[in-house]
C-alpha positions as CSV (number, residue, x, y, z in Angstrom):
1,M,-4.3,8.6,7.1
2,I,-3.2,10.3,4.1
3,T,-4.4,9.2,0.7
4,Y,-3.0,11.1,-2.3
5,E,-3.0,8.3,-4.8
6,P,-5.0,5.3,-5.1
7,I,-2.7,2.8,-3.4
8,M,-2.6,4.7,-0.5
9,L,-6.4,3.5,0.1
10,A,-6.4,0.1,-1.5
11,M,-3.7,-1.1,1.1
12,P,-5.5,0.0,4.2
13,L,-9.0,-1.2,2.5
14,A,-7.7,-4.6,1.7
15,R,-6.4,-5.1,4.9
16,R,-9.6,-4.0,6.8
17,I,-11.5,-6.2,4.5
18,T,-9.2,-9.3,5.2
19,E,-9.5,-8.2,9.0
20,F,-13.7,-8.2,8.7
21,I,-13.7,-11.3,7.0
22,A,-11.5,-13.2,9.3
23,R,-13.3,-11.6,12.2
24,E,-17.1,-12.0,11.1
25,R,-16.5,-15.1,9.1
26,R,-18.5,-13.4,5.5
27,L,-17.8,-10.5,3.1
28,P,-18.8,-7.1,4.3
29,E,-21.7,-5.9,2.6
30,G,-22.0,-2.7,0.7
31,D,-23.2,-0.6,4.4
32,E,-20.2,-1.8,5.9
33,L,-17.9,-0.9,2.8
34,R,-19.2,2.2,3.3
35,V,-18.1,2.6,6.9
36,F,-14.7,1.6,6.2
37,L,-14.3,4.2,3.5
38,K,-15.7,6.7,6.0
39,E,-13.2,5.5,8.5
40,F,-10.7,6.3,5.8
41,G,-11.5,10.0,5.4
42,L,-13.6,10.3,2.4
43,E,-16.9,11.5,2.0
44,E,-19.9,10.0,0.4
45,S,-20.8,12.2,-2.7
46,C,-23.7,9.9,-4.6
47,L,-25.6,6.7,-3.5
48,D,-27.9,5.1,-6.0
49,R,-29.0,1.6,-6.4
50,G,-26.5,0.1,-4.0
51,M,-23.6,1.7,-6.0
52,A,-21.9,4.4,-3.6
53,V,-19.1,7.0,-4.6
54,Y,-16.8,8.3,-2.1
55,R,-13.9,11.0,-2.3
56,N,-11.6,13.1,-1.1
57,P,-9.6,16.0,-3.1
58,F,-7.3,13.1,-4.3
59,V,-9.1,9.9,-4.7
60,L,-12.5,9.1,-6.1
61,A,-13.6,5.1,-4.7
62,I,-16.9,3.4,-6.1
63,I,-18.5,0.7,-4.5
64,L,-19.8,-1.5,-6.8
65,P,-23.3,-4.0,-5.9
66,G,-23.1,-7.6,-5.6
67,T,-23.9,-10.5,-3.6
68,E,-21.2,-13.0,-4.4
69,H,-18.4,-10.4,-4.1
70,A,-17.2,-7.1,-2.5
71,V,-15.7,-4.7,-5.1
72,V,-14.2,-1.1,-4.5
73,D,-13.1,0.6,-7.2
74,V,-10.3,3.6,-6.5
75,I,-9.6,6.0,-9.2
76,S,-7.4,9.5,-9.0
77,S,-9.1,12.5,-8.8
78,S,-7.3,13.6,-12.0
79,G,-9.0,10.8,-13.7
80,E,-5.8,9.3,-14.6
81,L,-6.7,5.7,-15.4
82,S,-3.5,4.2,-15.1
83,D,-2.9,4.7,-11.3
84,A,-6.6,3.0,-11.0
85,L,-7.0,-0.4,-8.5
86,E,-9.7,-2.7,-8.0
87,V,-10.0,-3.9,-4.4
88,I,-12.1,-7.4,-4.9
89,A,-12.9,-9.5,-2.0
90,Y,-15.1,-13.0,-3.0
91,H,-15.5,-16.4,-1.9
92,D,-13.7,-19.0,-4.1
93,K,-16.2,-22.0,-3.5
94,E,-13.9,-24.3,-5.7
95,V,-11.3,-23.9,-2.7
96,N,-13.6,-23.1,-0.1
97,A,-11.4,-19.7,0.7
98,Y,-11.9,-16.0,0.7
99,Y,-9.5,-13.8,-1.4
100,V,-8.9,-10.1,-1.0
101,E,-7.0,-8.8,-3.9
102,I,-5.8,-5.7,-5.3
103,V,-5.8,-5.6,-8.9
104,P,-4.2,-2.8,-11.2
105,A,-6.3,-1.4,-13.9
106,S,-3.6,-1.2,-16.2
107,E,-1.7,-4.8,-16.1
108,V,1.0,-3.5,-18.3
109,T,2.3,-1.3,-15.1
110,F,2.2,-4.2,-13.0
111,E,1.2,-8.1,-13.1
112,G,-0.1,-9.4,-10.5
113,N,-1.9,-8.5,-7.2
114,V,-0.5,-5.5,-5.4
115,G,0.6,-6.4,-2.0
116,L,2.9,-9.5,-3.6
117,E,-0.1,-11.7,-3.2
118,P,-3.5,-11.8,-2.4
119,A,-5.0,-12.0,1.2
120,I,-6.2,-15.9,1.3
121,I,-8.4,-17.3,4.3
122,D,-9.8,-20.6,4.6
123,A,-13.5,-20.5,4.9
124,E,-13.6,-23.4,7.4
125,S,-11.0,-22.4,10.1
126,F,-10.6,-18.8,8.8
127,E,-6.6,-18.9,9.2
128,M,-4.7,-17.1,6.7
129,E,-3.4,-19.1,3.8
130,S,-1.0,-16.5,2.1
131,Y,1.5,-13.9,3.0
132,P,-0.3,-10.7,2.0
133,V,1.6,-7.4,2.8
134,F,-0.9,-4.7,3.4
135,G,-0.4,-1.4,5.5
136,H,-1.3,2.4,5.9
137,F,0.6,5.0,4.5
138,E,2.2,7.9,6.6
139,E,4.1,11.0,5.5
140,R,7.4,11.4,7.0
141,D,10.0,14.1,6.5
142,D,12.1,12.1,4.0
143,G,8.8,10.8,1.9
144,I,5.8,8.7,2.2
145,Y,6.0,5.2,3.9
146,L,3.9,2.1,4.0
147,I,3.4,1.6,7.7
148,L,3.9,-2.3,8.3
149,D,3.1,-3.9,11.8
150,E,4.8,-7.0,12.8
151,E,2.3,-9.5,11.0
152,A,2.7,-7.4,7.8
153,Y,6.4,-7.7,7.8
154,S,6.4,-11.4,9.0
155,N,4.2,-12.1,5.7
156,W,6.7,-10.3,3.5
157,K,9.6,-11.9,5.3
158,A,7.9,-15.6,5.2
159,S,7.2,-14.8,1.2
160,E,10.8,-14.8,0.6
161,K,10.5,-11.4,-1.2
162,L,11.7,-8.7,0.9
163,H,13.7,-7.0,-2.0
164,T,10.7,-7.1,-4.1
165,C,8.3,-3.7,-3.6
166,P,4.7,-4.8,-2.6
167,I,3.6,-1.6,-4.4
168,C,5.1,-1.6,-7.8
169,G,6.2,-5.0,-8.1
170,A,9.8,-3.8,-8.8
171,E,13.1,-5.5,-7.7
172,G,15.4,-3.7,-5.5
173,V,14.0,-2.7,-2.4
174,A,16.9,-1.6,0.0
175,W,16.7,-2.3,3.6
176,K,18.5,-0.4,6.5
177,G,17.3,-1.7,9.9
178,E,13.6,-1.4,10.3
179,K,13.3,0.8,6.9
180,A,13.4,0.4,3.3
181,F,13.1,2.1,0.0
182,C,11.9,1.3,-3.3
183,P,13.8,3.2,-6.1
184,S,11.1,2.2,-8.7
185,C,7.9,3.7,-7.4
186,G,9.8,6.0,-4.4
187,F,7.7,4.7,-1.3
188,G,9.6,4.1,1.5
189,F,8.7,1.1,4.1
190,E,8.9,1.2,7.8
191,V,8.5,-1.5,10.2
192,V,6.7,-0.6,13.5
193,R,6.9,-3.1,16.5
194,K,4.7,-3.0,19.4
């Protein structure tokens, strides 16, 4: 998996956390988040009082301690905060659901949640109640693509926002068969069916 930019770590991490909550019926703890980041190829560079810092040459991820939530801040190694994202998972007791959101540090660049909408998991049935569009990134000859499995593509289609980019929120995503391209952020999308 490649992670040149914060989004390239945040989306697969959000998906991994969503899958964990649905399977384990709870939020991941710090040690489990640490394992996830190592699986994505990041190296641990600091561990102190529950806070952990992970990095590769392009991104820096910080796990912030908490008992009621799981938070991972993802920042570009260049220090450019406009690209920074926060992956947040928490249990909303009022609606009795778990949420997994990717929130931009700069609300000016994108209003709302990356992935079109947050993952919302019912806390009793552990069924998905929303249509998040999460995937992982791969580099192709003609650019970098968000790779979507059938479930992620079905979520995108069910949201009725197939022409809205799940990465930058811009309109105008152009589809050709199983591939699409966002003219605003430059990322491609590819549906991979099993």
